[in-house]
N, C-alpha and C positions, 0 to 999 in steps of 0.2 A: 504494500499499499504505499503510495508516494505521498510524502508529507511536504506540504507547502507552508512556509513561514512568511507572513505579511508583516512588514515593518514600516510604519509611517515615519518619515524623517523630516524634521524642520530644523535647520541650522544645527546639524549634528556632526560637523566636520571633526570635532575633538573626540568623538567616541564611536562613530559608525564603523570605523575600520577594525577597532578591537572587538566590537560586537560581532561583526561578520566572521572575523577570524576564530573567535571562540565558538561560535555555532558550528563552523566548518570542522574545526578539530574535533569537537564532541561527536558530530555525525559520522566523521570518517572513522573514528574509533568503533562505533557501533554499526557501521556499514548500512546506514539508512538512506534509502533512495529519497531524495528531496530537492527542492528549489528554495531559494531565498529571494523573495521579491520585495525589494525596497521601493516604496513610494515616496520619491522626493517631493515634499509638499511645497514646491516653489521656493525653495530655500534661498536666502540672500547671502549665504557664505559659500564656502567651496565644497559643500556636501556633494553636489553632482560631479565635480571633478574627482573626488576621492572615490566615489563609487565607480566612475569610469575606469580609473586605475584597478580597483579591486576586481573587476570582471575579467581583467586579463589574467588574474591569478586564480580565480575561482569560476569554473564553468557553470556551476549551479546557480550563480548569482545573476540575477537580471534586475534592472531597475528602470523606472519610468518617471517622468515628472508630471505631477498633477498641476496643470496650469491654472485651474480654478474651477469652481470655487474652492477655497482652501480652508483648512481647519483639520483637526484630528479625525473627526467623524467622516468628513469627505475623503481624506486620504485613505483610511481604512476601507471605506466602501469602494473606493477605486480599485484597491488591491482585491477585495472580495468579488469583484466582477471579472478579474483577469487572471487569477492564479490558475495553475494547472494540475494541482495534486488531487488526490482522493479525499484528503482531509487538510484542513488548514488551521494553523495557529496564529494568533496575534501576539507579537512580542514588541517591546520597545527598543528604540535605537540607542539607548543611553547606559546599557549594561546592567540595567535594574533587574532583568529577568535571567535566570540561569538556564542554559541550554540543556544542562543535565536533568533540571526538572521537566523540560519539554520531552526529553527522551522517555522519562517515567509517564508522562501523559500519554505519549504515543504507545508505548507497550501496554499500558492499562487499557486504552482504548481497543487495541487489537485483542488482548486477552478476555476482556469483558464484553466485547462487541457493543460498546456504548456508542451512542450517537454524539455525545459530547463529554468531555473531561474538563471539569473546572478546578481551578486552583484556589486554595485558601492560605492565606499567610497567618491566620488566627485560629488554626486547629492544631492538635498535637503534631509535631513535626515541621510545622511552619515557623518561619522567622522573618523578622525585618531587621535590617541594619541601617543605623542612622536615620531612622524614620522621624521627620520633624514632628515635635510634640503637638502642636496645635492641629496640624494636618491629620495626625492619627486620631485625636479627639473627634474631629469632624467626620472622619471616615467611619469610625465605630458608631457614631449617632446616625449617620446616613444609612448605613447597612442595617442597623436596628430598625429603623423606620421602614425600610424595604422589606424586611422579614415580617414585620407585623402587618403591613398593608397586604402584601401577597400571600401571607400564610405559608411561608417556605422555611426550611431550616438552614439554607445556605447562608453563611455569614460574611461573604466577601464578593458580593455581586459586582461592586465597583471595580474589582481587580480586572484589568483588561486581559490578562494572560490566561487564555483559554484555548481549547482545541475542539474543533467541530468537523464532523464528516460533511462531504460535499452535499448530500442529500438534505442534511440539516440546514446548511446555509441557504440552499435553494428553497427550503420549506418555510423559512422565517422571514422571506422577503415579502414585501418591500420594506427597506430600511429608510427611516425618516430622520434619525438623529444626525445633525451635522458636526457636533462637537464631541466632547468627552462623554456626554450622556449616551453615546452609542455603546459604551461598555456595559450599561444595564439594559439596554434594548435588546441586544443579542441573546443573553442568557435567559432573561425573563420570558422572552417569546418562545425560546426553546422549551422552557420548563412548561409553560401553560398550554402549549401546542402538543405536548405529549411525547416529546423526544426523551430518550433515555440518557441519564448522565450519572456520573459519580463524581466525588470531590476528593482530591488528594492535596496534601500539604505542599507548599512551595515557598521559596524564599524571595525576598526582595531587598535590594541594595540600593541606597541613594546614589544618584549620579555623581560621577567624579568631575565631569566637566559640563560647561554649558549650563543652561537654566531650565527648570521645569515649564512646560507650556500650559500646565493646568492652572487656571486662575479660579481659585475656589469662589471668590466674590461673584464672579460672572456666572457660575454654573448652577447655583442652587435652584432658581426657578426652572432651568432647562432639564435638570434631573427629575424635578417634581412633575414637569409636563409629560416626560416619557413614562414616569411611574404611573401617572393617571391614565395615560393612553393605554398601557398594557393591562391595567386594573380594569378598564372599561371593556377591553376585549375578553378578559378572563370571565368576567361575570354577565356580560350582555351579549356576546357574539353567538352563543348557543352552540359552541363547538365548530363553527363555520371554517375555522382555519386550522383546526387540529390535524395532526399527523394522520395520514391515511394508511392503515396498517395493511 
């Protein structure tokens, strides 16, 4: 089963090379058929030039520039329309996600024949390194609200690092979130539409270079909008969008 990795990248010239190299090193060790698809979200730095050089070294790497509209959600959606694998993971370009965690996601998906594998940094075996205190408080509050509203046990919905089979991605379209709120649209739709999933621990490490693109103050109402959108589907759509077994 070919694994695609979609990586949105905006001004990541300081970390994207090391990210790609670490993924390639891990995948080569475990002989996983894969592609890495980096979506350059119209970066203003040398991200595109760095990626061009990396493609000469790694045949499994390809990249395209999303000319617009731009934003995290748009960049991920661009990749989700163009990846070539049988399953697809979303990873960050800043070294915050571990490729060895992704390998565990992948083997778990195959062994359990799951439609999705979700990571959690806040269950036994999960960990965070240098997580900003205020950001962590907001994260836990947001995930608690999502759990209560949607009546689910998953405690890290806002974590973008997840793995989906191709038929799952096709089955939860169309996507509407243009920003970081896409991180909750994808898993919540998969859950309420009846796709099978499991949760495994993963780690998260704060970026070494560049700056985070997530602006918490700008995202509150957007997360709430997506939460209400999926809530309405769950309780009022009468199963019209559910997985067809």
